[in-house]
Structures are given as structure tokens and as C-alpha cells.
N, C-alpha and C positions, 0 to 999 in steps of 0.2 A: 501784711503790714500790722494789722491789729494783733495777730499772734505774736509778732516780734515785740510790740509795745507791751503786751500783757506779760510776756516772758520776762523782759527786763524789769518791768514794774514789780512783778512778784519777787524777782531776785533781790532787787534793792530793798523792798519792804522786809523781806525775810532776813536779809543780812543786817539791816539796821536794827531790827528788833533783837537779833542775836547779839549784835555788837553792843547795844546800849543796856540790855537787860540780862544777857546770858553770859557774857565774857567779862572777867575782872580786869578791865583795862582802865588806866587813869589817863584821861585826855588832857589834864592840866600840864603834864610833862611833855606832851607832843608838840612838835612844831605845826604850824598851819598846813604846810605841804604834806607832812606825814599824815595828819588827820584827814586831809582831803583824799589822799590815796587810799587810806584805810577804809574810807566810806565808799569810794567809787571803784577802785581796781578789782576787788574780789568779785562783785556781781558782774562787771564787764567781762572779766576773764572767764568766769563760769558760763556766762551766756554765750560767749563766742565759741567756747569749747563744745557747749551743748549743740549749738547750731552746726558746727563742723561735723560732730558725730552724727547728727541727724542727716546731714547731706550725704555723708559717706554711707550711712545705712540705706538711704533711698537709692543711692547709686548702686549698691550691692543688690538690692531688690530688683532694680531695673535690669542689671546685668544677668541676674539669675533667671529672670523672666525671659530675657533675650536668649540666654543659653538654652533654656528649656524649649523655647520655640524653635531654635535651630536644631536641637536634638530631635524634637518631634518631627520637624521637616525632613531631617536626614533619615529618620526611621521610616517616615512615609515614603520618601524617595527610594529607600532600600527595599521596602516592601513592594512598591510598585515595580521596581526593577526585577525583583525576584519573581513577581507574578508575570512580568513580561517574559523573563527567561523560561519560566515554566510553560507559558503559553506557546512560545515558539519551539520549545523542546517537544511538547506534545504534538505540535503541528508537524515537526520534522519526523516524528515517529509515525504519524498518519501518512506522510508522503514518501514512505519507503517504497522503492521501486524494485521490480524484478525484471531482469533482462531476458527476453526471448531471443534465442540465437538460432532458431531454425524450426521450420514446420514441414512435416512430411505427412501426406494424406492421400487416401484413395477412397472414393465413395461413389455410390450409384446415384446419379441425378434423378430427381422425382419426375422431371419431364425433359426439357432441353438443358444442355450445358449452360451454366451462367456465363455471361459475356466477360466477367472479370477474370476468368481463367486464362485469358489471352494476355493479361497484364500482370502476371505474377512477378513480384520483386525478387531480388537476389536473396537466397536463403530460404525460399519457399518452394516446395515441390508438391504438386497436387496432380492427381490423375483421376479423371472422370471415367468410371467404369461403365461398361456395357453389360447388358443382361447375360450375353453369351460368355463373358469373361469371368463370371462369378464361379467360385469353387463349387463343384457339384457335391452331392451328398444329401442335400435336402434337410428335412427336419430331423432325420435320424442321426446326422453327423454334423451338428452345428459347431461343436468344439473343433472338429477337424477342419471345417471351413475357416473358422476364426483363427486357428493356428497358422494356416497358410497365409491369411491376410496379415497377421502380426509379423510373421516371418518376412514377408515381402517388405513391409514398412521398415522393420529394423534393418534389413539388408540395405535399404536406401539410406538410412541414418548412418550406418557404419561405413558405407561407401563414401559419404560426404564428410564424415567426421569420425574416423576410427576410434578416437579417444572416448567417444560417447559410450563405447562398450564397457568401459570401466566405471561409468557413473551409475549411481543407484537408479533402478527402474521401478516406477510406480504405475500400476495398472488400475484403471477405473473398474472396480469390481462390478460384475454382472450379477444382480440378485437372483436371476432365474437359473443360475447354474451353481453346482456345489463348489465350495471354495477350494478344496484340495485338488479337484479335477482341473479347475482353472489354473492353479499354480503349476501343476504338472504340465499342462498345455503350454503355458507361458515359458516355462523353463526349456521345454523341447523346442519351441519356436526360436528362442534366443540362442540355443546351441546350434541350430541349423543356420541362423543368420551369422553367427560367429565363424562357423566352419566355412562359410562362403568367402571370408576375408583372409588375407595373408598376414596372420598374426603369428609372430615367432613364439610368443607366450600368450595363451588365450586366457581371458578372464573367466572366473567362475560365476555362472549366472545365479543371481539371487533375486528373482522377481518378488515384488511386494505389492500388496494392495494399497491404493492411494488412500491415506487416512483422512478422516473428517467427512463433512458433508457441506453442501452449499457451493458457493462460487469457487471455481478452480483457482482464481487468483489469490484469494485469501488463504486457501489451503497450501499453496506453494510457499507463500510468505511464512506461514506457520512452520513449515518444514525447515526453511532456512534459519528461522529464529531459534528453533529447538536444537539444531545442530550447527554450531558456529564453524565447525571444520568441514562442512559439506561444500565442495566446490561447485556442484551443479547437480542436475537430475534430468532424467528422461521421463516425461509423463506421456502415457499412451493409453489408448482405449480402442476397443473393437467390439462391434455388435452387429447382429444380422437379424432384425425382426422379419426381414423378407423371408428367411428360411423357416421361421417359426409360424408366422401368420399367413404367409403366402400372399400372392397377388393375382388378380384376375388376368388371364391371358388375353381375353377379349375385352375391349373398352366398353362394350355394350353390356357386359355382365354386371349385374347389380351386386354390390358388396354385401357381406353378411350383416344382418341387423345389428349384431353386437359390435361389429367392426366399423360401421359407418360413422358413428360419433367419434370414435377413437381416431379414425383417419382424418376427420376434420380438425381435431385439436392438435394431434401429434404429427399428422402427415401420413402418406401412404407408406407401407412397410419399406424400409430402406436397408442399406448395407454400407458400413463405413469402418475404416481403420485409420487412426490419426495418431501421430507422435509429435511431441514438442520437446525441444531441448532448452533448458533454463540454466544459466550460469550466474554465479554470484558476482556482484559488481566489484570492481577493483581487484580482480585476481592478478597475481604477479605475472610479469612477462616470463614465459618459459625460458629456462636456462639452455644454452647451447649444448648439444650433445658432446660428451667428452671424446677425445681422440683415442681410439683403441691402440694400445701398444702391441708389438709383436709378441705372440705367445699368450695374449690375454684370453683368447678363446680356446686355449688348449683344454681338451676334455679331461686330461689327467690333473689339471690344477684344481686343488680343493676350493670349494665355494667360498670358504672364509679368507682365502688369499686373493680372491678376485675383488676388484674395485667395484663396489655397488654405488650406483648413481640413481637417486630418486627425485632430485630436484626439490623445489620448495614444497614444504609440507601442506601448504594451503591448497595444493592440487589433489590432495587425498591419495587415492589408489591409482590415479591415472599415471601410467608410465611416462617417463621423461620424453621418450621419442614420439609420444602421441599427444602431448599437451598442446603442441603448436596447432594441431588440427582443430582443436576446440577454440583456441585463442583467435584463430583466423576466421571463425564463423562471424558473419555480419550481425549486427544488432538490428533485428527486425523492428522491435518496438519495446517500449517500457510498459509493464503492467503495474497498475496502481491498485491500492486497496479498494475492494468493492463494498457496497452498502447493501444489506439484506433486511428483509422484513417479511411478515406474514400478511397475506391479503385478508383484511378484516371484512371489507364490504366490496362487492363486485360491481357496484354501480359506478358510473363514469366519474362523478365529482369526488366521492371518497377515494377512489383509486388514483385519481389525478393528484389529490393532495398528498397521498402516501408517496407516489413516485416523485413528486416535486421535492419532498424532504430528502429522499434518498439521492436524487440527482444533485441537489444542492451540496450535500456532504461529499458525493463522489467528485464533484468539481473541485472542492477543497483538497481532497486526497490527491487529485491529479495535478494540483498546482495551476488549475485553470480559473480559479476564482480567488480573489484576495480575501484573506481572513486575518485582518490586522488586530493588534492588541487593543488599539484605541482608534478613535476617529482621526486623530492626528497622523496616524501611521497609514491611513488609507491611501492606496495607490491604484487608481482605476486602470492603469496600464497593465496590471496583472490579471484583469478580468478578461479571459481569453476564450470564453464559451463560444464566441462567434467563429472560432477557428475549427470547430468540430465539423467534419465533412461526411461522415458515414454512420449508419445505424445498423446494428446486427441484433436480431430479436427472434423469438419463436412464439409470437402471439397467437398463432393458429391460422387456419384458412380464412378466406374472406368472409364467409357467412357466419363465423363464430368468434373470430378474434377482433372484431371491430371495436369493441369497448376498450380492450387492452391497447390496441394501436392508437386509438383516439386519445387515450390518457397520456401515452408516451408523446404523441405529437403535440398535445397541448402544453406539456411541460417544456418541450424544446422551443416552442414559440414564445413562451414566457421569458426564456433566456436569449431570445433573438438568434437561435441557432439556424443558420441559413441552409437547411437541408429539407428535402421533401421526404416524408416518412414512407412514401411508396417508391419513388424513383431512386432515391439515394439510400437505399436500405437493402439488407439481405434478410429475408424471412426464411430461416432454415427449414421451417415446416414445408414451405412451397418449393424450395430449391432442392433439398436433400431428403425430405420426408422424415419418417420416424427411424432414427438410428439408435434407439434404445439407450443403453448406458453410455454410449459414446457421444451423446448430444452435447454435454457441457464442454468436453475437450474440442469437439468439432466447432462449436460456436466460438469458443475463445480463439481457436486457430484462424477462423475466418476473419474475426475482428482484427487480429494481428496482421493478417495479409492486407486487409483494406487500409489499415493505418500506415503500413509500410509503402504500399503502392501509391497512395494519395499524399504521403508525407504530411499527414494531418491527423488529429485525434479522431478516434472512433468510439461510439457509445455501444456498450454491450448490455442488453437487457435480457435477462433469463427468467422465464416462468417455469415453475416446477411444482408438480403435485405429489405430495407424500401422504399416502393413505387418504384421509379426508381433508387434509390441510393443504392449502396452496401457498407457495412462497414465491417471491421474486427478488431479484438482485439487480443492481445497477453498477456498472464499472466503466472506467474510461481507459482506453489504451492509446498511447501517444508515441510518436516517433522520437527517437533519442535526439535527433538534430534540433528539435524545437526547444528553445529555451523558455522557461517560465518567466 
């Protein structure tokens, strides 16, 4: 109000001074009405125009501020949405799964056969060996014994899924043997296994060493990521510390001083050969075999005139007639990304904290723990740690592995996992003993079997010593039927 009065007062005063002292106007010739309008109209019009312009200016400022706030809010929403998409994209990458389509194994039990061997699920084939069934030859012919074991396992694989003979074969290298000798042994074993099958056209064996180190699950995923055209693979391992270290024939015989501690941590010398088949997810359905026309198999017909049928290229080198044998393999379990670390301190509390961190991340990788972008997205129904039903580990024998097992058990209790770390667990050290370089494949195969037979997730905890450094990893295996 005061500003309006001051504005018009100033306009009137300034206009009248200009009118009386600055403009050459003769008021004697003006009518009273014209004189009044000359004195009042210009200041009023100028004041109204000024006020209108001021209002419009304020309105533009307010609108600009509102537009700026809306733009800032839109940018903030866009940034938040981009961060959300990035979060869930990273989460989806962490939750990539690998499908295990078959397990074949034969191993010598450390003592009695585990009871779970009587409950093997479809797609799992396991044979508990006896001492008198092991290939003879002793320490002087370890490679010969392993060749026979690998051959027997691969024969079982090809009998159940002939198409697996065309998949890449990756062998867990044995550091105690020379590499070229191992590859020659593997090639010969694969040739013998192929010859035992009725293949019209036999594949050319190209055994390779399983690349990388650490948990098997992560290494398999890396192979699939590195080769997008890889339809699947056969991972296999065989080792026989029993033939190298020997075992006392009499239970009253005392072990060698150097072997006593090793036996407690790794188990009594064992013998095992294990193979696993992994296939990429969402492989195409195999095409039906083409109907052969009369004269198509004529030996005198040049090969370039014959119709060649290879099927979908995503099946790689697997022939069309054998693709269905792989596609029909049951999905035993889904393997999720593992979490690995180096054991910094071997005391109970520090080790428990380390395992807790790994287990927490492993739950996220397996889709058993909700990992929302914000608290508003939290869904407690996705926290499924309580569905875990089995534990597979190699913590060691009772008198040395107590700290490891106690740390694992404490972490499971913190997440309310309803399993007993003694009764609902498979300690590979006590069940199968020391199987050397086959340990990781054997443990993973056992975890897959338990997850499939119980139709529930299983925890796989692996302890490994490399030189003077100890490592451990935590992974979760879950059945495909269970939805996150």
C-alpha cells in the first residue's frame, strides 16, 4: 500500500514539475476538462503500466523458479531411476545361474557309505567303490589307474547323454603330474570311452585343463561368459592320493608322523573320479531330424551334393541327432556365483565375521536375500535363507576343524538357517577323505546332489590351502523349481 502511494505520488510530482516548468504549454487556451486530464491521466497511465509490468515480471520469475524446480526434480528422478536400473542390472549380473544337468562319480568312502547314496535324484549317478575294486598298479602306475577311472566315468556320461562327447572337456589339473602326460592320458581315456559307444561319426577328443583357480562355480561362469557360443561343457576330475600316500592295512598301525596332521586336515588318502555336465540356459529346442530321401546315403554321391543338417548354431559342434540327449537331461540344480576370501586370522570371531560377509553376499547372489535399491523397495518375502536344508564343507576332522565348523555354524544361526551343522551336513574329509585335485569337483557334485534330492538350497563351504595362504569360499546351490 505504501509502495503504491509512493509510486503515484512520485509520478504526479514529477509529471507536474515537468508539465509546469519543462513543457511549453499554455493552459489559458485549455478547457478545464483537458487541463484536468493533462494533469491526472499521464501519471495514472504510467503507474498502471508500471504495476502491470512489475506483476508480469514477478509472474515470470515465479514461473522460472517453478520450471527450475520441476527440471531439478525431473533430473533427480531421472538420476534416481538410472541409479535404480544400474543397481538391478548389477544385481542381475551377480545372480547369473549355471545349470547342472548331470553328475557322475565314483569314489572310495573313508569309512562307511553315506546314507544319502540311497536317495540319489534323477540325473545323479554315484558309485561307492571298495578297496578291491580299485585299479591295481600302485604308486608306479598312478596315471594308468586314473586313466581307467576317467574312462569309466566318461563311459557312464556318454551312455546317459551321448551328445556330451561333443562338448568341451575341462579337467581339473593335478599339480603332482606332468601336464603333457596328463593330457595324453585324458585323450586316451576319452578315446576308449568314445569307442565303447555306437557313434556313426566319432568326435575328436580335445581335453583341456580347467582354467582359473578358486571355486568351481565361478570358473564355470567365466568360461560361459568368455565364449558366448559355448552350449555347455563337461567338468571332470580324478585323483588317487591313496596310491601315492598309501594307507595302513591294519587299523592298529600308527600313521607316519608326517601324514598324521595331513590326514586330520584333509582326510585319509582317498580315490575319486567325478564328472559334471553344465549346459547354458535357454538353449533352443533341438530341431527334428530330417527325413532321408532314397539314395541320399549313396556312397558315390559327392559330399557337396548331400544335404548337410547341423541344427541351430547355438548347439555348437553337437550333432543334430545327439542334441536331444542333452536337452532331455534333468536340471539337477542351479549354481550361483560364489564368494571367496583369504583367511586373515584363524581365531573363531575373526573367521566368523569373514564368513558372515561372504555368506551374506552369497545369499544375494543366489536370490535368497532381498537386496533392494531403497528401503521402500524392501520385500521381506524374498529373504529365504530359512529354506536352506544342507551344508557341504571340508573343515577337517573333529579334533582340528572345530573352529572352522563353529564359525560356519554361528553364521548359519545368525540367519536363522534351520539345519544342524553336524547332522544336516556332509564333511567331505570324513566321508571321502583326501581326494587331491578332485576335491572341489567332488564337493560341488555332492552339494548339487543334496540340493536336488531335498529340493532345497544347499550351502557349499570350501577351505583350501595354497602354499602358505589359506582361502575359503561360500556358494549356494538351489533347485530350479524354487522361485525366488
